[in-house]
C-alpha positions in Angstrom: 22.4 -91.0 -180.9 19.6 -93.5 -180.9 16.9 -92.4 -178.5 16.4 -95.9 -177.1 20.1 -96.4 -176.5 20.3 -93.0 -174.7 17.3 -93.9 -172.5 19.1 -97.0 -171.3 22.2 -95.1 -170.2 22.8 -94.5 -166.5 22.4 -90.9 -165.4 26.1 -90.0 -165.4 26.5 -91.3 -169.0 23.5 -89.4 -170.1 25.1 -86.2 -168.8 28.3 -86.9 -170.7 26.3 -87.7 -173.9 24.5 -84.4 -173.6 27.8 -82.5 -173.1 29.2 -84.2 -176.2 26.1 -83.4 -178.3 26.3 -79.7 -177.3 30.0 -79.6 -178.0 29.6 -81.2 -181.4 26.9 -78.8 -182.5 28.5 -75.6 -181.1 30.0 -73.4 -183.8 32.5 -71.4 -181.8 31.7 -72.0 -178.1 33.8 -74.2 -175.9 32.5 -76.8 -173.4 33.5 -75.7 -169.9 33.0 -76.5 -166.2 31.5 -79.9 -165.1 30.5 -80.8 -168.6 34.1 -80.4 -169.8 35.2 -82.4 -166.8 32.9 -85.3 -167.9 34.4 -85.2 -171.4 37.9 -85.4 -169.9 36.7 -88.5 -168.0 36.8 -86.6 -164.6 34.2 -87.6 -162.0 31.8 -84.8 -160.9 28.9 -84.7 -158.5 25.4 -85.0 -159.7 23.8 -85.6 -163.1 23.1 -82.0 -164.1 21.3 -81.6 -167.5 23.1 -78.3 -168.0 26.1 -77.9 -170.3 28.3 -74.8 -169.6 29.9 -73.0 -172.5 32.5 -70.3 -172.9 33.2 -68.1 -176.0 36.8 -67.7 -177.1 38.6 -64.5 -176.3 36.6 -61.8 -174.7 33.4 -62.4 -176.7 30.2 -62.3 -174.7 27.1 -64.4 -175.1 23.9 -62.9 -176.4 20.6 -62.7 -174.5 19.6 -65.7 -172.4 16.4 -65.9 -174.5 18.5 -67.1 -177.4 20.4 -69.8 -175.5 19.5 -73.4 -176.5 17.7 -75.5 -174.0 20.1 -77.1 -171.4 22.9 -74.6 -172.2 24.4 -71.9 -169.9 27.0 -69.5 -171.2 29.6 -68.3 -168.7 31.3 -65.0 -169.0 35.1 -64.6 -168.8 38.1 -64.3 -171.0 39.1 -67.6 -172.7 42.7 -67.6 -173.9 43.4 -69.7 -177.1 45.9 -71.8 -175.0 43.0 -72.8 -172.7 41.1 -74.5 -175.5 41.7 -78.2 -176.0 40.2 -80.7 -178.5 38.9 -83.9 -176.8 37.4 -86.5 -179.2 36.9 -83.7 -181.8 35.0 -81.5 -179.2 36.4 -78.2 -178.1 36.7 -78.2 -174.3 38.6 -76.1 -171.8 42.1 -77.4 -171.0 42.3 -79.4 -167.8 43.4 -76.7 -165.3 41.0 -74.2 -166.8 38.2 -76.8 -166.4 39.0 -77.2 -162.7 39.3 -73.4 -162.3 35.9 -72.9 -163.8 34.3 -75.5 -161.5 35.9 -73.5 -158.6 34.6 -70.2 -160.0 31.0 -71.2 -160.5 30.4 -74.1 -158.1 31.2 -75.2 -154.5 34.4 -76.2 -152.8 33.0 -79.7 -152.4 32.4 -80.0 -156.1 35.9 -78.7 -156.8 37.5 -81.2 -154.4 35.7 -84.1 -156.1 36.9 -83.0 -159.5 40.5 -82.5 -158.4 40.6 -85.9 -156.6 39.4 -87.5 -159.8 41.9 -85.7 -162.0 44.8 -86.7 -159.7 43.6 -90.3 -159.8 43.6 -90.3 -163.6 46.9 -88.5 -163.9 49.3 -89.3 -161.0 51.8 -86.7 -162.3 49.3 -84.0 -161.1 50.9 -83.4 -157.7 49.7 -80.5 -155.6 52.8 -78.5 -156.6 52.2 -79.2 -160.3 48.5 -78.1 -160.1 49.5 -75.0 -158.2 52.0 -74.1 -160.9 49.3 -74.7 -163.6 46.9 -72.5 -161.7 49.5 -69.8 -161.7 49.5 -69.9 -165.5 45.9 -68.8 -165.5 46.7 -65.5 -163.7 44.3 -64.0 -161.1 40.7 -65.2 -161.4 37.6 -65.1 -159.2 37.7 -67.7 -156.4 41.3 -68.6 -156.9 41.4 -69.5 -153.2 38.7 -72.2 -153.8 40.8 -74.0 -156.3 44.0 -73.7 -154.2 42.1 -75.1 -151.2 40.7 -77.9 -153.2 44.2 -78.8 -154.4 45.5 -78.8 -150.9 42.6 -81.0 -149.7 42.8 -83.5 -152.6 43.8 -87.1 -152.3 44.7 -89.1 -155.5 44.0 -92.5 -154.0 40.3 -91.8 -153.5 38.3 -94.1 -155.6 35.0 -92.3 -156.5 33.1 -89.0 -156.5 30.9 -90.3 -153.6 34.0 -91.3 -151.6 35.4 -87.8 -152.1 32.1 -86.3 -151.0 31.9 -88.4 -147.8 35.5 -87.4 -146.9 34.8 -83.8 -147.6 31.7 -83.8 -145.4 33.7 -85.2 -142.5 36.5 -82.6 -143.0 34.0 -79.7 -143.3 32.0 -80.7 -140.2 35.1 -81.3 -138.1 33.0 -83.7 -135.9 34.1 -84.0 -132.3 35.6 -87.5 -131.8 37.0 -87.8 -135.3 40.7 -87.8 -134.8 41.9 -89.4 -138.1 40.4 -90.2 -141.4 42.4 -92.5 -143.8 41.5 -93.0 -147.4 41.8 -96.4 -149.2 43.2 -97.8 -145.9 44.6 -101.3 -146.1 43.2 -104.0 -143.9 44.7 -107.5 -144.0 42.3 -110.3 -143.0 43.2 -113.7 -141.5 43.9 -115.6 -144.7 46.4 -112.9 -145.9 44.3 -111.0 -148.3 44.5 -107.2 -148.0 41.4 -105.1 -148.7 41.4 -101.4 -149.1 38.4 -99.7 -147.4 37.1 -96.4 -148.6 37.4 -94.5 -145.3 38.8 -95.6 -142.0 38.0 -93.3 -139.1 40.1 -93.4 -135.9 41.6 -96.7 -137.0 38.4 -98.8 -136.3 35.3 -97.4 -138.0 35.1 -98.5 -141.7 32.9 -96.4 -144.0 32.2 -98.0 -147.3 30.6 -95.7 -149.9 28.4 -97.7 -152.4 27.8 -96.3 -155.8 25.4 -97.6 -158.4 28.0 -98.9 -160.9 28.8 -102.1 -159.1 25.2 -103.0 -159.0 24.8 -102.5 -162.8 27.5 -105.0 -163.7 29.9 -102.2 -164.7 33.0 -104.0 -163.3 32.6 -107.3 -165.2 30.6 -109.2 -162.6 26.9 -109.6 -162.2 25.1 -107.5 -159.5 24.4 -110.7 -157.5 28.0 -111.6 -157.5 29.0 -108.1 -156.6 26.7 -108.2 -153.6 28.0 -111.6 -152.5 31.7 -110.5 -152.7 30.8 -107.3 -150.8 29.1 -109.2 -148.0 32.0 -111.7 -147.7 34.5 -108.9 -147.6 32.5 -107.1 -145.0 32.2 -110.1 -142.7 35.9 -110.8 -142.9 36.7 -107.2 -141.9 34.1 -107.3 -139.1 35.7 -110.6 -137.8 38.8 -108.5 -137.0 36.8 -106.2 -134.7 36.2 -103.3 -137.2 32.8 -101.7 -137.3 31.5 -101.3 -140.9 29.0 -98.7 -142.1 27.7 -98.8 -145.6 26.8 -95.4 -147.0 24.8 -94.8 -150.3 24.4 -91.8 -152.5 21.0 -91.3 -150.9 22.7 -91.1 -147.4 25.0 -88.4 -148.7 22.1 -86.4 -150.1 21.2 -85.9 -146.4 24.4 -84.4 -144.9 23.0 -84.0 -141.4 21.8 -87.6 -141.4 25.2 -88.9 -142.6 27.1 -86.9 -140.0 24.7 -87.9 -137.2 25.2 -91.6 -138.2 29.0 -91.2 -137.9 28.8 -89.2 -134.6 26.4 -91.7 -133.0 28.5 -94.7 -134.0 31.6 -93.1 -132.6 29.9 -92.2 -129.4 28.0 -95.5 -128.8 30.5 -98.2 -129.9 32.8 -100.1 -127.6 36.0 -100.3 -129.6 38.0 -103.5 -129.3 41.2 -102.9 -127.3 43.5 -104.0 -130.1 42.1 -101.3 -132.4 41.9 -98.4 -129.9 45.5 -97.2 -130.8 45.7 -98.8 -134.2 
């Protein structure tokens, strides 16, 4: 890939390009974990430079001293049925990819990946994913994958939105009684907006990623900001409180949770929304 073109890519696309480059140059190894998820088109947290690889069968990697830069070999039996070709690159099949994320990463990261997979393939119901997990047999941290499947929501729109919802679930904040995802709010002129998170029926949490400000959705950044502000004002006019959360906010879990808790504790809720 042209170095200048690579340098201009956003961080998440750079991570995908690195995973593809490793996969295309690997003789026998298979791309696994978050790198495989990226090649499947699944959202994952962060922009890690590391590409995880597995060797087919029960083969074990050599000494770490011989690993290429940016590559980590994982140990574990890889059945031939768990190898899939994606764009000419050998990657782990979908359920094995999710299982390996559960094995080597956090529950939060696994939930984000499962949410994204369910959004991409609506046929992946919890029951279907549980059955696919059964096909893998016992593996380390099976419970993490099962819990992520149970917690997943297919309607969630982004990795950051999944992360924010997970943080709220994990913290079990006092005063948080209900968290809705992609909740519909109809404004006065009949347009229905879907907000990222709606807490207790009145606190709207909108999670802002970088893509909308890079023109990734077919509109200029200025137009994206204008639409965003107009939408926010129309929602606020109905009495909702709107908090805008960024990736930087989510990198400070304590600060994010404190913001939510303080808003819940210090806001007088309009009467018509109290039992909404």
